[in-house]
Biopython code that builds the backbone (N, CA, C, O; Angstrom):
import numpy as np
from Bio.PDB.StructureBuilder import StructureBuilder

atoms = [
    (1, "MET", "N", (-5.804, 13.475, -8.110)),
    (1, "MET", "CA", (-5.394, 13.504, -9.509)),
    (1, "MET", "C", (-6.615, 13.533, -10.431)),
    (1, "MET", "O", (-6.577, 13.010, -11.545)),
    (2, "VAL", "N", (-7.698, 14.151, -9.952)),
    (2, "VAL", "CA", (-8.937, 14.159, -10.724)),
    (2, "VAL", "C", (-8.771, 14.802, -12.092)),
    (2, "VAL", "O", (-9.401, 14.364, -13.055)),
    (3, "GLU", "N", (-7.944, 15.825, -12.200)),
    (3, "GLU", "CA", (-7.744, 16.474, -13.490)),
    (3, "GLU", "C", (-6.901, 15.617, -14.442)),
    (3, "GLU", "O", (-6.798, 15.925, -15.629)),
    (4, "ALA", "N", (-6.305, 14.553, -13.926)),
    (4, "ALA", "CA", (-5.567, 13.597, -14.762)),
    (4, "ALA", "C", (-6.401, 12.351, -15.033)),
    (4, "ALA", "O", (-5.932, 11.413, -15.678)),
    (5, "GLY", "N", (-7.648, 12.340, -14.539)),
    (5, "GLY", "CA", (-8.531, 11.200, -14.766)),
    (5, "GLY", "C", (-8.446, 10.110, -13.732)),
    (5, "GLY", "O", (-9.022, 9.039, -13.922)),
    (6, "ILE", "N", (-7.735, 10.352, -12.626)),
    (6, "ILE", "CA", (-7.623, 9.365, -11.547)),
    (6, "ILE", "C", (-8.483, 9.853, -10.386)),
    (6, "ILE", "O", (-8.202, 10.890, -9.785)),
    (7, "ASP", "N", (-9.535, 9.096, -10.077)),
    (7, "ASP", "CA", (-10.476, 9.471, -9.029)),
    (7, "ASP", "C", (-10.305, 8.590, -7.797)),
    (7, "ASP", "O", (-9.616, 7.571, -7.839)),
    (8, "ASP", "N", (-10.945, 8.997, -6.691)),
    (8, "ASP", "CA", (-10.950, 8.175, -5.477)),
    (8, "ASP", "C", (-11.463, 6.781, -5.823)),
    (8, "ASP", "O", (-12.391, 6.629, -6.617)),
    (9, "ASN", "N", (-10.860, 5.788, -5.229)),
    (9, "ASN", "CA", (-11.205, 4.369, -5.380)),
    (9, "ASN", "C", (-10.793, 3.760, -6.713)),
    (9, "ASN", "O", (-11.034, 2.574, -6.933)),
    (10, "ASP", "N", (-10.176, 4.535, -7.617)),
    (10, "ASP", "CA", (-9.620, 3.940, -8.834)),
    (10, "ASP", "C", (-8.404, 3.101, -8.452)),
    (10, "ASP", "O", (-7.792, 3.303, -7.403)),
    (11, "ILE", "N", (-8.076, 2.172, -9.316)),
    (11, "ILE", "CA", (-6.888, 1.341, -9.137)),
    (11, "ILE", "C", (-5.872, 1.789, -10.188)),
    (11, "ILE", "O", (-6.196, 1.875, -11.372)),
    (12, "VAL", "N", (-4.645, 2.072, -9.754)),
    (12, "VAL", "CA", (-3.611, 2.457, -10.713)),
    (12, "VAL", "C", (-2.635, 1.295, -10.895)),
    (12, "VAL", "O", (-2.339, 0.550, -9.960)),
    (13, "VAL", "N", (-2.150, 1.167, -12.115)),
    (13, "VAL", "CA", (-1.131, 0.175, -12.448)),
    (13, "VAL", "C", (0.195, 0.926, -12.485)),
    (13, "VAL", "O", (0.329, 1.936, -13.176)),
    (14, "VAL", "N", (1.164, 0.425, -11.738)),
    (14, "VAL", "CA", (2.450, 1.106, -11.606)),
    (14, "VAL", "C", (3.554, 0.202, -12.127)),
    (14, "VAL", "O", (3.652, -0.963, -11.741)),
    (15, "ASN", "N", (4.389, 0.751, -13.011)),
    (15, "ASN", "CA", (5.527, 0.009, -13.546)),
    (15, "ASN", "C", (6.794, 0.550, -12.881)),
    (15, "ASN", "O", (7.190, 1.693, -13.112)),
    (16, "ARG", "N", (7.417, -0.279, -12.062)),
    (16, "ARG", "CA", (8.621, 0.140, -11.351)),
    (16, "ARG", "C", (9.875, -0.012, -12.208)),
    (16, "ARG", "O", (10.948, 0.450, -11.819)),
    (17, "ALA", "N", (9.752, -0.654, -13.371)),
    (17, "ALA", "CA", (10.912, -0.849, -14.240)),
    (17, "ALA", "C", (11.138, 0.329, -15.185)),
    (17, "ALA", "O", (12.230, 0.478, -15.732)),
    (18, "LEU", "N", (10.127, 1.162, -15.384)),
    (18, "LEU", "CA", (10.273, 2.314, -16.268)),
    (18, "LEU", "C", (11.094, 3.413, -15.610)),
    (18, "LEU", "O", (11.003, 3.643, -14.404)),
    (19, "LYS", "N", (11.897, 4.088, -16.427)),
    (19, "LYS", "CA", (12.655, 5.229, -15.923)),
    (19, "LYS", "C", (11.726, 6.443, -15.910)),
    (19, "LYS", "O", (11.198, 6.828, -16.954)),
    (20, "PRO", "N", (11.523, 7.049, -14.739)),
    (20, "PRO", "CA", (10.630, 8.208, -14.664)),
    (20, "PRO", "C", (11.191, 9.388, -15.460)),
    (20, "PRO", "O", (12.389, 9.670, -15.419)),
    (21, "ALA", "N", (10.304, 10.068, -16.182)),
    (21, "ALA", "CA", (10.697, 11.229, -16.966)),
    (21, "ALA", "C", (9.762, 12.384, -16.642)),
    (21, "ALA", "O", (8.650, 12.178, -16.156)),
    (22, "SER", "N", (10.215, 13.579, -16.912)),
    (22, "SER", "CA", (9.405, 14.758, -16.665)),
    (22, "SER", "C", (8.081, 14.641, -17.419)),
    (22, "SER", "O", (8.056, 14.316, -18.606)),
    (23, "GLY", "N", (6.996, 14.906, -16.722)),
    (23, "GLY", "CA", (5.663, 14.801, -17.298)),
    (23, "GLY", "C", (4.941, 13.517, -16.965)),
    (23, "GLY", "O", (3.717, 13.454, -17.081)),
    (24, "HIS", "N", (5.669, 12.486, -16.550)),
    (24, "HIS", "CA", (5.029, 11.233, -16.151)),
    (24, "HIS", "C", (4.217, 11.433, -14.871)),
    (24, "HIS", "O", (4.542, 12.279, -14.038)),
    (25, "ILE", "N", (3.164, 10.645, -14.737)),
    (25, "ILE", "CA", (2.474, 10.538, -13.450)),
    (25, "ILE", "C", (3.209, 9.453, -12.687)),
    (25, "ILE", "O", (3.403, 8.351, -13.200)),
    (26, "VAL", "N", (3.617, 9.760, -11.467)),
    (26, "VAL", "CA", (4.427, 8.820, -10.689)),
    (26, "VAL", "C", (3.845, 8.605, -9.301)),
    (26, "VAL", "O", (3.107, 9.436, -8.771)),
    (27, "VAL", "N", (4.202, 7.465, -8.733)),
    (27, "VAL", "CA", (4.004, 7.224, -7.307)),
    (27, "VAL", "C", (5.326, 7.586, -6.651)),
    (27, "VAL", "O", (6.371, 7.041, -7.006)),
    (28, "ALA", "N", (5.281, 8.499, -5.700)),
    (28, "ALA", "CA", (6.495, 8.937, -5.020)),
    (28, "ALA", "C", (6.317, 8.773, -3.515)),
    (28, "ALA", "O", (5.203, 8.811, -2.993)),
    (29, "VAL", "N", (7.429, 8.593, -2.844)),
    (29, "VAL", "CA", (7.430, 8.538, -1.381)),
    (29, "VAL", "C", (8.138, 9.807, -0.903)),
    (29, "VAL", "O", (9.333, 9.994, -1.129)),
    (30, "VAL", "N", (7.377, 10.664, -0.245)),
    (30, "VAL", "CA", (7.899, 11.943, 0.239)),
    (30, "VAL", "C", (7.888, 11.907, 1.764)),
    (30, "VAL", "O", (6.830, 11.829, 2.388)),
    (31, "ASP", "N", (9.071, 11.966, 2.346)),
    (31, "ASP", "CA", (9.196, 11.900, 3.816)),
    (31, "ASP", "C", (8.402, 10.734, 4.397)),
    (31, "ASP", "O", (7.761, 10.864, 5.440)),
    (32, "GLY", "N", (8.452, 9.580, 3.703)),
    (32, "GLY", "CA", (7.812, 8.368, 4.201)),
    (32, "GLY", "C", (6.346, 8.214, 3.834)),
    (32, "GLY", "O", (5.738, 7.208, 4.200)),
    (33, "GLU", "N", (5.749, 9.173, 3.122)),
    (33, "GLU", "CA", (4.335, 9.120, 2.753)),
    (33, "GLU", "C", (4.197, 8.963, 1.230)),
    (33, "GLU", "O", (4.871, 9.652, 0.465)),
    (34, "PHE", "N", (3.320, 8.051, 0.807)),
    (34, "PHE", "CA", (3.083, 7.846, -0.617)),
    (34, "PHE", "C", (2.176, 8.936, -1.178)),
    (34, "PHE", "O", (1.265, 9.408, -0.498)),
    (35, "THR", "N", (2.437, 9.337, -2.439)),
    (35, "THR", "CA", (1.604, 10.291, -3.145)),
    (35, "THR", "C", (1.674, 10.004, -4.635)),
    (35, "THR", "O", (2.642, 9.415, -5.116)),
    (36, "ILE", "N", (0.652, 10.420, -5.363)),
    (36, "ILE", "CA", (0.651, 10.310, -6.818)),
    (36, "ILE", "C", (0.584, 11.724, -7.372)),
    (36, "ILE", "O", (-0.324, 12.488, -7.045)),
    (37, "LYS", "N", (1.554, 12.065, -8.215)),
    (37, "LYS", "CA", (1.639, 13.420, -8.769)),
    (37, "LYS", "C", (2.331, 13.357, -10.136)),
    (37, "LYS", "O", (2.932, 12.344, -10.495)),
    (38, "HIS", "N", (2.235, 14.467, -10.894)),
    (38, "HIS", "CA", (3.024, 14.637, -12.117)),
    (38, "HIS", "C", (4.452, 14.965, -11.703)),
    (38, "HIS", "O", (4.670, 15.806, -10.831)),
    (39, "LEU", "N", (5.415, 14.310, -12.322)),
    (39, "LEU", "CA", (6.827, 14.573, -12.052)),
    (39, "LEU", "C", (7.316, 15.666, -12.998)),
    (39, "LEU", "O", (7.147, 15.564, -14.213)),
    (40, "LEU", "N", (7.920, 16.708, -12.440)),
    (40, "LEU", "CA", (8.519, 17.768, -13.241)),
    (40, "LEU", "C", (9.989, 17.859, -12.897)),
    (40, "LEU", "O", (10.349, 18.032, -11.733)),
    (41, "LEU", "N", (10.839, 17.745, -13.899)),
    (41, "LEU", "CA", (12.285, 17.849, -13.723)),
    (41, "LEU", "C", (12.761, 19.035, -14.545)),
    (41, "LEU", "O", (12.618, 19.054, -15.768)),
    (42, "ARG", "N", (13.332, 20.035, -13.856)),
    (42, "ARG", "CA", (13.832, 21.224, -14.555)),
    (42, "ARG", "C", (15.099, 21.709, -13.880)),
    (42, "ARG", "O", (15.136, 21.916, -12.667)),
    (43, "ALA", "N", (16.130, 21.885, -14.676)),
    (43, "ALA", "CA", (17.406, 22.433, -14.194)),
    (43, "ALA", "C", (17.912, 21.680, -12.958)),
    (43, "ALA", "O", (18.413, 22.288, -12.012)),
    (44, "GLY", "N", (17.774, 20.360, -12.979)),
    (44, "GLY", "CA", (18.268, 19.549, -11.874)),
    (44, "GLY", "C", (17.395, 19.572, -10.631)),
    (44, "GLY", "O", (17.780, 19.019, -9.600)),
    (45, "ARG", "N", (16.237, 20.196, -10.706)),
    (45, "ARG", "CA", (15.324, 20.265, -9.554)),
    (45, "ARG", "C", (14.112, 19.373, -9.811)),
    (45, "ARG", "O", (13.684, 19.188, -10.950)),
    (46, "VAL", "N", (13.573, 18.827, -8.723)),
    (46, "VAL", "CA", (12.409, 17.950, -8.795)),
    (46, "VAL", "C", (11.219, 18.682, -8.191)),
    (46, "VAL", "O", (11.320, 19.294, -7.127)),
    (47, "LYS", "N", (10.087, 18.606, -8.893)),
    (47, "LYS", "CA", (8.837, 19.143, -8.365)),
    (47, "LYS", "C", (7.755, 18.120, -8.647)),
    (47, "LYS", "O", (7.748, 17.502, -9.711)),
    (48, "LEU", "N", (6.850, 17.936, -7.714)),
    (48, "LEU", "CA", (5.707, 17.056, -7.899)),
    (48, "LEU", "C", (4.465, 17.933, -7.996)),
    (48, "LEU", "O", (4.113, 18.635, -7.048)),
    (49, "LYS", "N", (3.802, 17.887, -9.161)),
    (49, "LYS", "CA", (2.671, 18.766, -9.424)),
    (49, "LYS", "C", (1.359, 18.011, -9.270)),
    (49, "LYS", "O", (1.156, 16.954, -9.869)),
    (50, "ALA", "N", (0.484, 18.570, -8.464)),
    (50, "ALA", "CA", (-0.832, 17.980, -8.226)),
    (50, "ALA", "C", (-1.740, 18.193, -9.430)),
    (50, "ALA", "O", (-1.625, 19.197, -10.133)),
    (51, "ALA", "N", (-2.639, 17.249, -9.663)),
    (51, "ALA", "CA", (-3.663, 17.396, -10.696)),
    (51, "ALA", "C", (-5.025, 17.433, -10.021)),
    (51, "ALA", "O", (-6.017, 16.930, -10.549)),
    (52, "ASN", "N", (-5.047, 18.038, -8.846)),
    (52, "ASN", "CA", (-6.268, 18.217, -8.077)),
    (52, "ASN", "C", (-6.115, 19.544, -7.349)),
    (52, "ASN", "O", (-5.167, 19.715, -6.583)),
    (53, "PRO", "N", (-7.020, 20.480, -7.569)),
    (53, "PRO", "CA", (-6.862, 21.810, -6.969)),
    (53, "PRO", "C", (-6.901, 21.828, -5.444)),
    (53, "PRO", "O", (-6.518, 22.829, -4.838)),
    (54, "THR", "N", (-7.353, 20.751, -4.811)),
    (54, "THR", "CA", (-7.408, 20.734, -3.347)),
    (54, "THR", "C", (-6.096, 20.264, -2.712)),
    (54, "THR", "O", (-5.951, 20.300, -1.490)),
    (55, "PHE", "N", (-5.141, 19.823, -3.536)),
    (55, "PHE", "CA", (-3.851, 19.372, -3.022)),
    (55, "PHE", "C", (-2.740, 20.269, -3.556)),
    (55, "PHE", "O", (-2.789, 20.688, -4.713)),
    (56, "PRO", "N", (-1.743, 20.567, -2.731)),
    (56, "PRO", "CA", (-0.666, 21.457, -3.184)),
    (56, "PRO", "C", (0.386, 20.714, -4.003)),
    (56, "PRO", "O", (0.548, 19.499, -3.888)),
    (57, "ASP", "N", (1.098, 21.479, -4.835)),
    (57, "ASP", "CA", (2.299, 20.950, -5.485)),
    (57, "ASP", "C", (3.359, 20.762, -4.402)),
    (57, "ASP", "O", (3.271, 21.364, -3.331)),
    (58, "ILE", "N", (4.351, 19.932, -4.679)),
    (58, "ILE", "CA", (5.420, 19.705, -3.704)),
    (58, "ILE", "C", (6.742, 20.133, -4.321)),
    (58, "ILE", "O", (7.206, 19.534, -5.291)),
    (59, "SER", "N", (7.341, 21.167, -3.758)),
    (59, "SER", "CA", (8.700, 21.589, -4.090)),
    (59, "SER", "C", (9.550, 21.237, -2.889)),
    (59, "SER", "O", (9.118, 21.415, -1.750)),
    (60, "PHE", "N", (10.736, 20.748, -3.123)),
    (60, "PHE", "CA", (11.518, 20.169, -2.038)),
    (60, "PHE", "C", (12.478, 21.151, -1.410)),
    (60, "PHE", "O", (13.110, 21.970, -2.076)),
    (61, "ARG", "N", (12.560, 21.033, -0.102)),
    (61, "ARG", "CA", (13.507, 21.818, 0.690)),
    (61, "ARG", "C", (14.609, 20.890, 1.174)),
    (61, "ARG", "O", (14.453, 19.669, 1.187)),
    (62, "GLU", "N", (15.700, 21.477, 1.563)),
    (62, "GLU", "CA", (16.815, 20.693, 2.095)),
    (62, "GLU", "C", (16.340, 19.893, 3.301)),
    (62, "GLU", "O", (15.630, 20.408, 4.165)),
    (63, "GLY", "N", (16.741, 18.633, 3.346)),
    (63, "GLY", "CA", (16.376, 17.760, 4.458)),
    (63, "GLY", "C", (15.180, 16.882, 4.157)),
    (63, "GLY", "O", (14.953, 15.896, 4.859)),
    (64, "GLN", "N", (14.401, 17.215, 3.126)),
    (64, "GLN", "CA", (13.276, 16.361, 2.760)),
    (64, "GLN", "C", (13.782, 15.191, 1.932)),
    (64, "GLN", "O", (14.786, 15.297, 1.227)),
    (65, "THR", "N", (13.071, 14.079, 2.028)),
    (65, "THR", "CA", (13.432, 12.913, 1.234)),
    (65, "THR", "C", (12.336, 12.625, 0.212)),
    (65, "THR", "O", (11.147, 12.765, 0.497)),
    (66, "VAL", "N", (12.761, 12.222, -0.979)),
    (66, "VAL", "CA", (11.822, 11.836, -2.028)),
    (66, "VAL", "C", (12.400, 10.645, -2.783)),
    (66, "VAL", "O", (13.589, 10.609, -3.101)),
    (67, "GLU", "N", (11.545, 9.681, -3.059)),
    (67, "GLU", "CA", (11.916, 8.536, -3.889)),
    (67, "GLU", "C", (10.791, 8.327, -4.887)),
    (67, "GLU", "O", (9.637, 8.151, -4.495)),
    (68, "VAL", "N", (11.114, 8.346, -6.167)),
    (68, "VAL", "CA", (10.108, 8.016, -7.176)),
    (68, "VAL", "C", (10.013, 6.501, -7.191)),
    (68, "VAL", "O", (10.949, 5.814, -7.599)),
    (69, "TRP", "N", (8.891, 5.994, -6.750)),
    (69, "TRP", "CA", (8.688, 4.573, -6.521)),
    (69, "TRP", "C", (8.333, 3.842, -7.812)),
    (69, "TRP", "O", (8.699, 2.680, -7.985)),
    (70, "GLY", "N", (7.610, 4.527, -8.737)),
    (70, "GLY", "CA", (7.229, 3.901, -9.992)),
    (70, "GLY", "C", (6.432, 4.854, -10.862)),
    (70, "GLY", "O", (6.011, 5.921, -10.414)),
    (71, "VAL", "N", (6.228, 4.458, -12.110)),
    (71, "VAL", "CA", (5.495, 5.264, -13.081)),
    (71, "VAL", "C", (4.098, 4.674, -13.253)),
    (71, "VAL", "O", (3.945, 3.474, -13.481)),
    (72, "VAL", "N", (3.083, 5.527, -13.140)),
    (72, "VAL", "CA", (1.702, 5.088, -13.339)),
    (72, "VAL", "C", (1.484, 4.903, -14.840)),
    (72, "VAL", "O", (1.698, 5.828, -15.624)),
    (73, "THR", "N", (1.055, 3.694, -15.235)),
    (73, "THR", "CA", (0.856, 3.408, -16.648)),
    (73, "THR", "C", (-0.609, 3.273, -17.024)),
    (73, "THR", "O", (-0.957, 3.436, -18.194)),
    (74, "SER", "N", (-1.475, 2.978, -16.063)),
    (74, "SER", "CA", (-2.896, 2.769, -16.357)),
    (74, "SER", "C", (-3.729, 3.095, -15.124)),
    (74, "SER", "O", (-3.238, 3.138, -13.995)),
    (75, "CYS", "N", (-5.015, 3.323, -15.393)),
    (75, "CYS", "CA", (-5.962, 3.574, -14.313)),
    (75, "CYS", "C", (-7.189, 2.713, -14.589)),
    (75, "CYS", "O", (-7.708, 2.703, -15.705)),
    (76, "ILE", "N", (-7.648, 1.996, -13.577)),
    (76, "ILE", "CA", (-8.826, 1.128, -13.709)),
    (76, "ILE", "C", (-9.939, 1.740, -12.881)),
    (76, "ILE", "O", (-9.782, 1.973, -11.682)),
    (77, "LYS", "N", (-11.059, 1.997, -13.529)),
    (77, "LYS", "CA", (-12.236, 2.565, -12.859)),
    (77, "LYS", "C", (-13.054, 1.453, -12.222)),
    (77, "LYS", "O", (-13.185, 0.366, -12.784)),
    (78, "GLN", "N", (-13.603, 1.734, -11.044)),
    (78, "GLN", "CA", (-14.505, 0.792, -10.387)),
    (78, "GLN", "C", (-15.912, 1.364, -10.442)),
    (78, "GLN", "O", (-16.138, 2.502, -10.030)),
    (79, "PHE", "N", (-16.853, 0.586, -10.946)),
    (79, "PHE", "CA", (-18.222, 1.054, -11.069)),
    (79, "PHE", "C", (-19.125, 0.520, -9.959)),
    (79, "PHE", "O", (-20.140, 1.137, -9.636)),
    (80, "VAL", "N", (-18.762, -0.619, -9.375)),
    (80, "VAL", "CA", (-19.527, -1.186, -8.270)),
    (80, "VAL", "C", (-18.608, -1.274, -7.071)),
    (80, "VAL", "O", (-17.499, -1.801, -7.164)),
    (81, "ARG", "N", (-19.066, -0.760, -5.950)),
    (81, "ARG", "CA", (-18.233, -0.778, -4.733)),
    (81, "ARG", "C", (-18.971, -1.464, -3.628)),
    (81, "ARG", "O", (-18.449, -1.587, -2.520)),
]
sb = StructureBuilder()
sb.init_structure("model")
sb.init_model(0)
sb.init_chain("A")
sb.init_seg("    ")
for serial, (resi, resn, name, xyz) in enumerate(atoms, 1):
    if name == "N":
        sb.init_residue(resn, " ", resi, " ")
    sb.init_atom(name, np.array(xyz, "f"), 0.0, 1.0, " ", f" {name:<3s}", serial, name[0])
structure = sb.get_structure()
């Protein structure tokens, strides 16, 4: 999610009480694997859009499972590791 300002080793704050809306950055579980992507909702379809050119967008096929786990509300940068 580098193009969204989220880099490796950053800490994200996730609010599970917020209702996810199109355009939000979300934590999603896709086929049992966690991912962070932009949520796009159009015409009843869900798409997860990457903000990093090295990762693909996710469009869902029949049989795949997706759960939007929470909405990313903040990102904390770490300067010392």
